[in-house]
Structures are given as C-alpha cells and as structure tokens.
N, C-alpha and C positions, 0 to 999 in steps of 0.2 A: 712264587711264594706259597707255602703251605698254610692253610687255615684250618682250625679245628671246627668240628661240626657245630658246636654251640655258637661260634661266631657268625654262623649263617642264620641263626634264629632271630627274628624280629623282636621277640620278647626279651632276649638277652641284650640286644642293642639298646632297647628302650630302658632296660634296667641300668645300663652304664650311663645313659643320659640322666636317669633319676639320681644316681650317685653324684654326678657332676652338679646337678641342680641343688641337691641337698648340701653339698659342701659350700656352694656359693651362698646359699641361704644362711647356713650356720655361721659363716664369717661375720654376719651382721648381728649375731647374738651379743648381749651385753657381756663384758669381760668377767664380771663377778660370778655368774652362774655357768660359765662356758665349759669348764673342764669336763665334768662328768657327763653332762647332757650331750654336748657336741660329740664326744667320743663314742657314746652309746648309739646315738643316731647314725653317725658315720659307719660304725661297725655293722649296724643293722642293715643299712642300705647296701653295703658291700656284700653282705651275706646273701642277699637276694641273687645278685649276679653270680656269686660263687656256687650257690646251690643249683642254679640252672646249668652252669657249666659241668658241675659234678654229675648231675642227673643224666646228662646226655652221654656220659662216658660209661654208664652202667648198662650191663646186659639185662634185657628183660626176657628171661627164660619162661616166665609164666608158671613155673613149677611151684615150689612152695616150701 
C-alpha cells in the first residue's frame, strides 16, 4: 500500500488526533450556540492537518 510522505510525519498524525479530540469535545457543546462555533472550530482543526499535507508536497527550490 502506498503512503504519502505527510502520512509519515508525527506532527501530521498528531494533528489528526487533535481533529478527532476536537470533534469529540464539541459534541458536548450546548445545542443553542453550537452551529457557528462548532463549524468554525472543526474547520480550523482540519486546516492544520491539510496545511501540513499540502506543505510536504511543495518543492523547496530556495530560489525566490
């Protein structure tokens, strides 16, 4: 099975764990204020893992 280079990074694995932890925590938020806050927190946590994955695919030429 092929794995992407970012999947080997400990920091990426930990970010996925953070996403799971945040989703479990936000399930316990009160219903009345849940919509916007939970959505924004969830997207933010996913963004961390996504940015790490995207960053590993970029070439670092060092040029400018």
